[in-house]
N, C-alpha and C positions, 0 to 999 in steps of 0.2 A: 514403580517398577516398569521395565520395558514391556511394551505391548507389540503385537504383531498384526500385520494386515497385508493386503495384496494390491498391486497396481498393474496396469497393462504396460507391456514393454515396448509396444510399437512407437510410442511417443518418447519414452524416457531413455531408450537405449539407441544411440546413434550408430552403433556397430552392427545392429541387426539389419538384414537385407530388407526387412519389412518397414524400416524407419520411414515415416512420412515427411520428416523434415530433411534438410540437407544432411547427408551422412557425415559422421565424425571423420577426421583425418585417419587414414589407415594406420599411420605410424603410431598415433595415440591409442588406437584400439589394440594394436599388437603389444604396446607397452603395458596395457591394462589386462593382458592375458587372453586375447582373442587370436588364435592361430590364423595367420593370413590376413587379419584385420577385418574380416566379415564372417558372419555365420547365419545360417537359416534357423530361426528359433523353433523349438518344439514346445508347444504350449504358449499361452499368451500372458502369463502372470509371473511377477517377480515378488519375492517375499521382502517386506519392508519392516524393519525394526524401529519402533517409535517409543516415545516416553522419556523417562528420566535417565540421567547419566551420572553415576557417582564420581566420575573423574573430572567433572566440571569444576573449574577454579573460580574464585571471586573475580568480578569485574571491577574496574576502577573508572571513575568519571571526573571530569572537570566541567563545572557549570559556571558560566559567566552571564550576568544579566545587567541591564542598565535601563532605567525608566525615567520618563519625563512627563510631568503633569503641568498643564498651563490653563489658567482661567483668565482670558483677556479682560482687563479692566473696562475696556470700551464696550464689551459684550458680556454682561454679568450672567446672562442665561446660557452661556456656552462654556463647555469644558472639553479639553482635548488631552489625550494621554497617548504616549508612544513608548513601547517597550521593545527592547532588543534582547535576544538570548542566543547563546552558543553553547551547545552541549556536546562534549566529546567523550565517548565511552571506549575504553580499551578492553580487550578480552570480553567483548559483549556476549552475553549468554543469549542464544537464539536457537531456533529449530529450523534448519534448512530442509526444504522439501526434497523428496527423493529425486524429482526431475532436476532440481537445482544442483544437487550433489553429482548426479550423473553428468550433467552438462559441464560442470566445473572440471571434472576429471577429463572428459573426452574432448572438450573444445579448448580448455585452458591449461591442461596438464597440472592441476593443483594437487600436490602430494596428499594432503589430508583427505580430499574428496576421493581420490583413487584408492586410498587405504580403507575407505568405507564401502567398497563394492567387492562382492565375491562372485567369481565366475567358475563355471565348469572347466576344469583344466584341459579337457579333451576337445570340447566343442566351442568354448568361449561364451556359452549361454550365460546371461546375467541371472544369477540365482538369488542374490540378496543385496539389499542396500541398508546400511546402518544410518537411519535418519533420526537418531536420538539427539537431544539438545547438546550443544557444543559451545566452546569458546571460539567466537569468530574473531576476525580482525577488528578494525576500528569502525565505529559508527559515529558520524559527524553530522550534527543537525544545527542549523542556524536560521533564524527568522525574525520577523517583525510583527508586532500586534499594534493596531491603531484603533482607538475609540474616539468618536466624536459624538458628544451628547448636548442636546439643546432641550431646555425645559422652561415652561412659562405658565403662570397662573393667569387665567382670563375670566371674564364674566360667564363664559360657557363651560368652565371647568379647567383642569390642569392638563396641559399637553406635554408629552415627552417624546422626543425623536432621537433615536440612538442608531448610529452606524458603527458596526464592528467589522474589522477586516484583518485578516492574517495573511502574511506573505512568507513563504518558505524560500529563502535565498540559497540554502544549501542543505541537502540531505543525502549523504553518501554512505553506503555500507560496503563492507568487505566480508562476504559470507560465501563459502567458508574462508578460513584464514588463508591469505596469499592469493585469493581469487581477484579477478579484475574489479576494481572499485566500481560500484554501480550507482549512478545518479538517479534518484527517485522522483524529484519534483516534476510534476506534469505527467507522470507515468503510472501505469498499473501493471507492473511486471511480476508481482508475486515473487520477489527475490529474497532469498535468505530468510524465509519465515515472515517477512514483512509483506503480508498479503493484502493490506488495506490500501485503497486508492490514495496516492500521494499527490493531492492537488497542489499546484504551485501557489495558488491563493484561493481564499474563500471569503465571503462577506455576507452579512445579514443586516437588514434595515428594519427597525422596529418603531412603530408609531403607537403610543399609548395615550389614552384619554381617561380621566377619572373626574367624577363629580358626585359628591355625597357618597352614597352606598353603591354606586355603579362604576364599573371599570370595563374598558374595551381596549383590546390589544390586537394589532395586526402586524404581521411580519412577513418579510420576503427573504428567503434563503437562496443564495446563488452558488452554484458549483460549476467551475469552468470545465472545458473538455480535457480528456486524458488520452494518452497513447497506451495501448495495451499490447502485450505479447500475443502473437497470433500463430500458434505452433503448427497449424495446418496450412501455412502459406504455400508450401511447395506443392501440396496436393490440390488445394482449392483456389489458390491465387486470389484474383480480384473479386471473386464471388463472395468472399468472406472478409478479406483483408484490404483495407484502404491503401496500404503501402506494402505490397508483398515483397518488394525489392529491398526494403529497408531492414538492416540487421539490428535487432535490439541488443542492448548491452548486457543482458543476462545470459541468453543462450547463444547469441552471436551468429545464429544461422537462420533465424526465422523472421518473418515480416511482422508488421505492426498494424493494428486497426485503430481508427480514431473513434473514441466515445464522445458524443456531442455534449455541449454544456446543457445545464438544466437549472431552472428556478422553480421554487415552490412557495405558495402563499398559505400562511396559517392565520386563523382568526379565533379569538376567544372573548366571550362576554361573561362578566362576573357580577353578582349582586350580593351585598352583605345584608343578611336578613336581620330583623329585629331581635331574634334569639341568638345572635352572634355566630351564625353559621354562614359559610360561603357556598353559594350555588353557582356553578359554572357550566357553560355550554360552549363548545367550540369545535373546530375542525382543523385537523392537520392535513396539509395538501388539499386546500379548499376546492381547487378546480380539478382534482382527481387526475393530475398529470402522471402518466406512466414514466418511470425512470428509464433512462437510456440503457440499452442492453449491452452487456459485455459478451464477447464471443467465447 
């Protein structure tokens, strides 16, 4: 069932005189029901409807995959695998955030987004945004997964070295329907309900050792840098945003900030007891590295 909540309109409504980002085009604001294209807001909150939507239709998908595994005869301890995938979803079911819906209407003139906003007919005040789940346009995702594994038994025990890497060559979404397609790889734009960081690539390197009842595993996880939307660029400029002049593909009017890359080391030691139990001790993020901050 739908639920209701409240959001601040200073950021979400580009037609308000208090907008801290670049204001929306006056013609678009007039078309959305704002007399004169600008209004002075009374109060700071807009009602947002969220939750399910009984009008949502089934989505359809086309999945294509291709994999290759190779064990070189000259190196019997080495295995390599490479997988390719392409997933295309039409009428993708997603939940666009209130800010995304407002921006799609005011900066891109998307009919479905504008139909989901309600304004006061006299003042143009933004009263309500319907942010329930919807059928968006296409979601297109393509990438590669690579695994390189080396293993050998020695007089000191068995050693396993594994490198896993994934590369996203394409991840484009169109949310809501008819909005400008948004490329996600390398970005953190919280577009169309896809609010997770979309790393272009990621990798992990794992080294394992085992001998008798003892096992030791060390791993390094690496995450490259990201560009994130910085909606206060116009107000705070370079004090917050690394590139306040750059227009991100979601809102089209705000700058971006650079989130730096980060790597983490994990360690685990395990012992198989005589009574067939596993005792384990370990540390995730062994060196207690703080993650980079998103603005």
